[in-house]
C-alpha positions in Angstrom: 0.1 -0.1 -0.1 1.3 3.7 -0.6 2.8 5.3 2.3 1.8 8.9 3.5 2.5 11.5 0.7 2.6 8.9 -2.1 -0.4 9.2 -3.5 -0.4 10.0 -7.4 3.3 8.7 -7.8 3.8 6.2 -10.6 4.6 2.7 -9.1 8.1 2.7 -10.6 9.6 6.0 -8.7 9.7 7.5 -12.0 8.5 11.0 -12.3 5.8 11.3 -14.6 6.4 12.3 -18.1 6.2 15.7 -19.0 4.4 16.7 -22.7 7.0 17.8 -25.5 6.9 21.8 -26.1 5.3 22.2 -29.5 6.2 25.5 -31.7 4.3 26.2 -35.1 5.1 27.6 -38.7 3.5 29.3 -40.6 4.6 29.8 -44.4 3.0 32.7 -46.4 3.9 31.8 -49.8 2.8 32.5 -53.6 1.2 29.7 -54.2 0.2 28.3 -50.5 -0.7 29.4 -47.2 1.0 26.3 -45.1 0.8 25.5 -41.6 3.1 23.4 -39.4 3.0 22.2 -36.0 6.0 20.3 -34.3 6.2 18.6 -30.9 10.2 19.5 -29.7 11.7 17.4 -27.2 14.8 18.4 -26.3 17.8 17.3 -28.2 15.5 15.5 -30.5 14.1 16.3 -33.8 10.9 18.3 -34.5 7.8 15.8 -35.0 5.2 17.1 -37.1 1.5 16.7 -35.3 -0.2 18.8 -37.6 -0.2 20.3 -41.3 -2.5 22.8 -42.9 -2.7 23.7 -46.5 -4.7 26.2 -48.5 -4.4 27.7 -51.8 -4.4 31.3 -51.6 -2.4 32.3 -54.7 -1.2 36.0 -53.8 1.6 35.2 -56.6 -1.1 35.8 -59.0 -2.4 39.1 -58.7 1.7 40.5 -57.8 2.0 38.5 -61.4 -1.0 40.5 -62.5 -0.6 43.6 -61.7 2.5 43.9 -59.4 0.1 44.3 -56.5 -2.0 42.0 -54.3 -5.5 43.0 -54.3 -8.3 43.9 -51.2 -10.0 40.1 -52.4 -6.5 37.9 -52.1 -5.8 40.1 -49.0 -9.0 39.1 -47.5 -8.8 35.4 -48.3 -5.0 35.6 -47.2 -6.3 36.9 -43.8 -9.2 34.7 -43.7 -6.5 31.7 -43.7 -4.3 32.6 -41.9 -6.3 33.6 -38.6 -7.8 29.9 -39.3 -4.5 28.2 -39.3 -3.4 30.6 -36.2 -6.5 28.9 -33.9 -5.7 25.7 -35.7 -2.2 25.8 -34.4 -3.1 27.4 -30.6 -5.7 24.5 -30.6 -3.0 21.7 -31.1 -1.0 23.3 -28.2 1.6 25.6 -29.7 3.1 28.2 -27.3 4.9 30.0 -30.3 4.0 31.0 -33.9 6.7 32.1 -36.4 4.9 33.4 -39.5 7.7 34.1 -42.6 6.0 35.7 -46.1 8.4 34.8 -49.2 8.4 35.9 -52.8 5.0 37.2 -53.5 5.4 40.2 -50.5 8.6 40.2 -51.6 8.0 41.7 -54.9 4.7 42.8 -54.4 4.6 47.1 -54.5 2.5 47.2 -51.3 4.2 43.9 -49.6 5.0 46.0 -46.5 1.3 46.9 -46.2 -0.1 43.5 -46.6 2.1 42.4 -44.1 0.8 44.6 -41.7 -2.7 44.0 -42.0 -2.3 40.3 -41.6 -0.2 40.8 -38.2 -3.1 43.1 -37.2 -5.7 40.4 -38.6 -3.9 37.3 -36.8 -2.6 38.5 -33.4 -0.2 36.3 -33.6 3.1 38.3 -33.6 4.5 39.9 -36.6 4.6 38.6 -39.9 8.1 38.7 -41.4 8.8 39.2 -44.8 12.1 36.7 -45.3 15.0 38.2 -47.5 16.0 36.1 -49.7 19.4 34.4 -47.9 17.1 34.0 -44.6 14.4 32.0 -46.5 17.1 30.1 -48.3 19.1 29.2 -45.1 16.2 28.6 -42.9 14.8 26.0 -45.6 18.4 24.7 -45.9 18.7 23.9 -42.0 14.9 22.2 -42.3 15.7 20.0 -45.6 19.1 18.5 -44.1 18.1 17.9 -40.2 18.3 14.3 -41.3 21.6 14.4 -42.9 24.7 14.2 -41.2 26.5 17.4 -40.4 29.2 18.2 -43.2 27.9 17.0 -45.8 28.1 18.3 -49.2 24.3 19.0 -49.7 22.3 20.4 -52.4 19.0 21.7 -52.1 16.0 22.7 -54.5 13.7 24.6 -53.3 10.9 25.4 -56.3 8.6 27.5 -54.7 5.4 29.3 -56.9 7.3 32.6 -57.9 10.8 31.7 -57.4 13.1 29.1 -56.9 16.3 28.6 -54.7 19.9 26.6 -55.5 20.9 26.3 -52.3 24.2 24.9 -51.2 26.6 23.9 -48.7 27.7 21.7 -45.6 24.7 20.2 -43.6 24.5 21.7 -40.1 26.2 25.1 -41.3 26.8 27.6 -43.6 25.4 27.6 -46.8 25.0 29.7 -50.0 22.3 30.4 -52.2 21.2 31.6 -56.0 17.4 32.7 -56.1 15.6 32.3 -59.9 12.7 35.0 -60.7 10.7 31.9 -62.1 8.3 29.2 -59.9 5.8 26.9 -60.5 2.8 29.3 -60.4 4.2 31.5 -62.7 5.2 28.9 -64.9 2.0 26.9 -65.4 0.4 30.3 -65.3 1.2 30.5 -69.1 -1.0 27.7 -69.9 -4.9 28.5 -70.1 -5.6 25.0 -72.4 -6.0 21.6 -70.1 -4.0 20.0 -71.5 -1.3 22.9 -72.8 -1.4 23.2 -76.4 1.5 22.7 -78.0 2.4 26.7 -78.2 1.2 26.8 -74.8 4.0 24.6 -74.0 6.5 26.1 -76.1 5.8 29.3 -74.2 6.2 27.3 -71.1 9.7 25.8 -72.0 11.1 29.3 -73.6 10.4 31.2 -70.5 12.3 28.7 -68.1 14.7 28.3 -70.5 14.9 32.6 -70.5 15.4 32.5 -66.8 17.6 30.0 -65.8 21.2 30.6 -66.5 23.3 28.2 -68.0 24.6 26.8 -64.2 28.2 25.4 -63.7 27.9 21.5 -63.6 28.7 19.9 -59.9 32.5 19.6 -59.5 30.9 16.4 -57.0 27.8 14.5 -57.1 26.4 15.7 -53.7 23.4 14.5 -51.3 20.7 16.2 -53.4 17.5 17.3 -51.7 13.8 18.8 -53.7 11.5 20.8 -51.4 8.7 23.0 -52.4 4.8 21.4 -53.6 6.2 20.3 -56.8 9.2 18.1 -55.9 7.3 16.7 -52.7 4.1 15.7 -55.0 5.8 14.3 -58.0 6.3 11.0 -56.7 2.8 10.5 -55.9 1.8 11.6 -59.5 4.6 8.9 -60.7 3.4 6.5 -58.2 6.0 6.3 -56.2 6.0 7.0 -52.1 6.6 10.0 -50.8 10.3 11.0 -50.1 11.6 8.8 -53.3 14.4 9.6 -55.5 13.7 10.7 -58.8 15.9 10.6 -62.0 15.6 13.2 -64.8 14.1 10.7 -66.6 10.9 10.4 -64.1 11.2 13.9 -64.3 10.7 13.8 -68.3 8.2 11.2 -67.6 6.1 12.9 -66.2 6.1 16.2 -68.4 5.3 13.5 -71.1 2.3 13.2 -68.8 1.6 16.6 -68.6 1.9 17.3 -71.9 -0.9 14.5 -72.7 -3.2 14.0 -70.0 -5.5 17.0 -68.3 -5.2 17.9 -64.6 -8.9 16.6 -63.7 -7.6 13.1 -64.5 -4.4 13.2 -62.7 -5.9 14.7 -59.9 -8.4 11.8 -59.6 -6.3 9.2 -60.3 -3.8 9.9 -57.9 -5.8 11.8 -55.3 -3.9 14.8 -55.5 -5.1 18.6 -55.2 -6.4 20.0 -58.8 -4.6 22.8 -58.3 -1.1 21.4 -56.9 -1.4 19.1 -60.3 -1.6 22.5 -62.2 1.1 23.8 -60.5 3.2 20.8 -61.2 3.3 21.0 -64.7 5.2 23.9 -64.6 7.4 23.3 -61.7 8.4 20.0 -63.4 9.9 21.9 -66.3 12.0 24.1 -64.2 13.2 21.2 -62.3 14.2 18.9 -65.5 16.1 21.8 -66.6 17.9 22.6 -63.4 18.7 19.0 -63.0 20.1 18.8 -66.9 22.0 21.5 -66.3 23.4 20.6 -63.1 24.0 17.6 -64.4 22.7 15.6 -61.0 21.6 12.2 -61.3 18.8 11.7 -58.6 17.6 14.0 -56.2 15.6 13.0 -53.1 11.9 14.8 -52.6 12.3 16.0 -48.7 9.2 16.4 -46.8 11.2 19.1 -44.2 12.1 22.4 -45.8 11.2 25.9 -44.9 8.8 25.5 -42.3 11.1 23.0 -40.4 13.6 25.4 -40.6 11.2 28.1 -38.7 10.6 26.1 -35.8 14.5 25.0 -35.5 15.0 28.6 -35.4 12.3 30.2 -32.8 13.5 26.9 -31.1 17.2 28.3 -31.1 16.3 32.3 -31.1 12.9 33.0 -29.8 11.4 36.2 -31.3 15.2 36.5 -33.3 14.2 33.8 -35.4 13.7 35.4 -38.6 17.5 37.1 -38.3 20.8 34.9 -39.1 22.5 34.3 -36.2 26.1 35.9 -35.9 29.1 34.6 -37.8 31.9 34.1 -35.3 33.7 36.6 -37.8 34.5 37.3 -41.2 37.5 34.8 -40.8 35.1 31.8 -40.1 32.8 32.9 -42.8 35.9 33.3 -45.8 37.0 29.6 -44.5 33.3 28.2 -45.2 33.4 30.2 -48.4 36.3 28.5 -49.6 35.6 25.2 -48.2 32.0 25.2 -50.3 34.4 26.6 -53.3 36.1 23.7 -53.2 33.2 20.7 -53.2 31.2 22.6 -55.1 33.6 24.0 -58.0 
């Protein structure tokens, strides 16, 4: 029988388990507004417990008129409020909200960020500079890669694409390109696209992707963003599958021949996501060809995971890159990267 003062104590004598804190990240992108809530136990990788995604497509307004209009703002505000509420119900104690290319390039981007901040009352909506977005995405994508391994990350968003390279767990470099799945897919009005529309999409990709220098080695290659994480499903593969360039080319041939309605129904993928993958696949194929990448693995981890890790490590300063150990450390990192990647 329990003695005095032992009521409620586990019979093993061990203290009761405490629930790991939960943090949330919301990515306000050009195609979607996307929520991730993760459980963050000490000294462990964040474990996703809730995901929410809504196709708001802020990038459409920016592409059409250079600014985000009132109707799209209202849609974004409703979506953001719903996702903040969902995060809080899931137990998130802190929420990081970051906006990427759509708000960076919109003429009224800072005003939109202020309006969204006021609408949700969950802390400021931060417009992330390309370098910050790249580092956070790299940190998230490489969480499961052994520290120090040479890693390349291709991030194809709705209105921009980033080529990010570095040593896992450390400093990265990036190149940001002014094209994305939404901006390319939007050139086609027919379903499936006409030959003329396909040629226009291919020309735009060729114009906006520079002549990339082939890599001097084959690093760990990871792909993040909606296109790369959903292409395996449209090819009948599992999530997180390794894709060859030929796999991507096969998907492009399918997109040329079949309407998105058929593909969405067959593979149980959102209709709008399938449409966007048409443009994203063209971008991915061009990048892999120019870089001479034999394979790339789609990764479920990326920007939002990096945001949560930064929120856990730096608190309200999550959106600020940590101070380096001095110019010498940065120079040394750059020299090492140059030697590895050419």
